[in-house]
N, C-alpha and C positions, 0 to 999 in steps of 0.2 A: 504494500500500500504506500503510495506517495504521500509525503507530508507536505502540507500546504497551509500557510497562515492566511486566514481571511479576516479582514478588518471592516468594521462598520460601527453604526450607532444604533442603540436601542430605539425602536419605533413603536408607535401604537398599532394595534391590530383590531380585529373585529370581535375578539373573544370567543370565536366559534370553536377553536380547538379544545377548549375545556369540556365540550360536549361530545367529543370523539370517544368511542368505546375504548377506554384505557386497557381493559382486560384483553380485548382483541389485539391491540397494538403490542402489548407485552407478550402475548402468545406468538405473534408473527415475527417478532424481533428477538425474543429471548432476553430482553431487558426487563427483568422481573421487578426492579425497583424504580422503573420509570414513573415520573410524576405526570399527572394530567395537565393539559394545557401547553402552550408554547410561548416562548419569548421571541418576538420579532426583532431581527437585526437588519437594518438597511445597509447594504454593502456599498463600498466606493466603486466596485466594478462587479459585473454579473458573475454568478457561479452556476455552472451547469451541474446538476445533481448526478452523482454516481449512485445508481440504485443498488444498495446492498440487501435490502429487504422490501417486499411488497405485500400489502394487505389489499386483496381484491375486493371491490365493492360488494360482490355477492357473498363474501364471507363476513362482512361487517354486520354487527348486531345493533348498531346505533341508527340504522335506517338511512345512512348517507349513501348516495348513488355515485360515488367516485372512489377510485383507487387511491390508496395512500402509498407513497414511495418514501423510503428512508435511506439516508446515507449515514454511516457510522462516523462519529467525530469525537474529539476530546477537547473539552473546554479547559483552558488554562487561565485561572483567575488571577487577578492582580496580586493576591497574597500567596500565590504559588500553588494553591489547591488545584488538583486536576479532577475533572468530573467526566465520566462517560456520558455521552449524549448522542442524539440523533438529529439530523436535519430532516424535517418532514416536508413533503411537498404533495399536494393533491394532484390528481390527474387533470383537473381543470386549471391548476397553476394560477390562481387568482393574482398573486403578487408578481408573477413572472420570475426572472432569474436575479432580480436586484434585491430581493428580501429573503432572508432565511427565517424559517420557523423552527426554532430549536426546542426539542424536548430533552429533558435531562433527568438524571437520578437525584436531583436536588431541586427544590423549589427556588428557581432563580430570582423571581420577583421578591420573595421574602428575604433571600440571602443578601440581595443588594438593596433592600428596602425601596423597591420601585413600585410606583403606583401610576395609574393613568394620569394623575395630576403632574407627576414628575417627568413624564415622557414628552 
């Protein structure tokens, strides 16, 4: 796997990912401690997703009619903590390639005390 550093800024989202079936996602990816929801990061340059895992729409129990694609990544926090995470992208790709939706094994908004007011 090639290492690549992506940089961007936290951005507001639609809060839709918190409704995705987290049990389905954990099962499809093997990330058993994955937290629900995503943190959106607007990149300085687009990122083409490398699909490591896929959750087909027909296997989703949350009623959503779109596939979910996931790329493995590791977040390196400013304090040196490393967190296993996934870049999630729907088959409709609402944000295109300029925004990452990141799901992690840590509640990122709580960890960094982010709220919609601070974004």
